[in-house]
N, C-alpha and C positions, 0 to 999 in steps of 0.2 A: 505493499501499499504505499500510495506518494505520502511525504510527511507534507502537508499544509502549514505554513508557517504565514504570520500574520505579514501584510495585508490578506492573501489569498486563503482563507480560510472560511470555513461554516465554523460557528462555535458553538452551536446547538444539538446534538444529538442525543436525546435520553427517549424514554419509552413512550414520553407526552409530544416531544415535538420532533420533527425529521427536516432534513434537509429541504429548500426549498423547490416546487415545481418545475417543470418547463418552461409552462405560462408564466409564473412571477419571474424568474430570470429574466424572460423575454422584455416582460413588462418594464420591470428597471429597468434593465439594458436601453431600451427606446425612452425611457423618460429622461433617462441622463443625457442623450443626442438632442431629443425634441425641448428641454429646457438647458442645455447648457449648463450640465451638473455633472462633471467627469467624476465628482466623490461619490456619485450614487454608485461607479463601478467596481471601488475599492474593494468588497470581497465577494465577487460574482466570477474572478479569474480562477483557474486553476494553474498552479505552477508548470504544468506541464503543455498549457495552453499553445494553440499554434492557430496563427492566422493567415491564410492566402488572399491578400488582398484584390482587388478587381484591377488594377493598376501597378505599376505600368504596363502597358501593352507589349507583348502579348502576353505573356503568362504571369503579370501580377508579383507583387513581392510576398516572400513570406517571411513571417515574423516567428520565431520560438520562445517559451517560456513566460511566466506569467507577467514577471515585470517590461518584457518588450511589447507584449501586448496593451498591457495595462497602458502603458508611455503612449501607444499611436491612437486607442482609442480614447483617451484622455487627450490627448493633443485635437483630434478631430470632435467631439462633444464639445470642447471649451473653447472651440471657433466660432464667435459669434455671427462671423458671415455667410457661415453654412447654414439652412435651413431646410433640419431632415423632418420628412414625413412619413411616417407608419404606414403602411398601408394595410387590408386584414391579412393577417398572418393564420399560417395553419401549423399545427400542434401535432406532430406524429411520433408518441413515448418520448424519448431523449432527443428529438431532432425538432427543431424549430425553422420553420420557412418563412422568410421575413421580407415581404417585396418592399420597397420604398422610393420616395423619390427625393431629392436631393437638388436643391437651389443654391446658387452662389453668386447671383448677381440680377439686374433684371431685366435682361436682355432673352429672347426667348430659346437662343441657344446656351443660356447660363443653367442649364438644368438637364437633369439625368436620372434614369430611372434604373433600380438595379433590385437586386434581391439577396439576402444575405442566408447562408444555410449554417446553423449554428448548432452544434452538440453540446449538450448539456447533462454531467453526471455527479449526481452526489452534490446538485445544488450550485454546481460551477459549470462557467463556460469551458470546455477542452480542445475546442475546435470550431472554426468560422472561417468559412468560405463566401468571399463576396464577386458578384457579376453584374455588368451592368451590360444595359441593352444598346446595341450599335446603330 
């Protein structure tokens, strides 16, 4: 079992409490980006998390490890020039399929739609792959 040290751990696991559900993690992840509050991400990311970003083309950039993933998402979530709009998501067990739109300017070309595939285990994001519409 992976040792989950702060800030990348769920601290409550007793008979009365369990890890967050996939939906709960997804909702909090989206809230961090919608409200530009990266602190909401602090205890959502596993130590062994891997991100495969949608860019740069053609294959995207891979980030490995909780600190690297938290740094990337915190940078994006904290950027007030970006407007992240999550669309209706689907949750299938530990997999969340999250379509979204991202606006970064006033022009019609300053917008992109995409989807994130997030794998959640024990209340933590362990994998995220992002894709954008060409």
